[in-house]
Every structure is written in C-alpha cells, then in structure tokens.
N, C-alpha and C positions, 0 to 999 in steps of 0.2 A: 477501398473507400468506404463500401457499404459496411463491411465489418467495423471499421473505426466508428462509423456514425451509429451502428447498432449499439456498440459498447458505450458511447457517449450518452445515448439516450436511455441506456439501462442505468447508468450513474445519476443521471437526473431524476429518474423514476425512483431509485433507492433514497436519493436526497429527500424528494418530496414525500415519499412514504414515511421516512423517519421524523421528518418535519411535523407531519400530521399525528403520527402515533405518539412520539415522544412529547410534543407540545401540548397535546390534548390529554393524553394519559397521566402525565405528571403535572397537569394544570400550570404551565410555564408561562411566562410572558413572551411575546413574540421575538425579542432578543435573545432570550434563554433557549427557546426551542429552535431558533436558527443555528446559535452555536453548538447546541447538542447535535443537530443534524450534520453540521459541517464538520464536527470531529468525529462522529460516528461513522459516516459514509466510507472515509478511507480505512478505517479500523475493519470495518465488516469486508470491505474488499480485500484487503490483506488477509485476513482470516480465511476467507473463502479460498483465496489463491493457495496458501499453505495447505490447507485441508484437501483441495482437489489435487495438488502435486503429490501429497503423500498417499492419496489413494490410487493414482495412476502409476507410481512408481517413478517418477521423473526426480533426478537429483536436484539439490537446492542450487541456485545459481552460483555462479563462480564470484568469488570476492576478489577485488584488486587491492593488493597490499605494497606499499613502496618499501623497498629495501635499500639499505645504504650499505656500499662496500668500503671497507676500510675506514679511514679517517676523514675521508673527503665527503663532506655533506653536500657538496653541490652536484654531485654525480648520483642521481636516483635511478634505479632500474625497476620498473614494475613488473610483477610477475602474478601469474593466476595461482591463487591458494584454493583447494577444494577441501571443504570441511569434511571430516570423516566420522 
C-alpha cells in the first residue's frame, strides 16, 4: 500500500513540475500548460521505465497475441510471444 501511494505521489509531483515548467517556460495559457503536462507525464514515465529496464537487463514485457487455428475464426487461442 505504501509503495503504491509513493508512486502515485511521485506522478502527481511530476505532473505539477511539468505544469509549472512547461507552462511558464513556453508562456502557455493555463489550458495549454495543463494539456502539455497531461501528455508529458505518461511519456516521461514510459521513457524512464524503458531506460531503467535496459540498464538492469530485465527483458521487455511479454506481449499477448491472438492466433487463429484453421479456418474457424471463432476459436482463438492466446499465446505469449517474446520479442527477440
């Protein structure tokens, strides 16, 4: 519970930082600064996650792909595919 709360508070702090820095630095109106922070926050979190995984040697997450067997499109079987 504490870990999830800590992560949530860090996201809120990142959003606030981006709102102030981007909004003030680019002289945006409040709506533009809000939208810039709203779109920048998940992007920065994703880039940091990819960067930290590449440094630690953790493989990328598995992707779920649906596979169709034969001509019957009603039967789908999902399988794990690992990017190589």
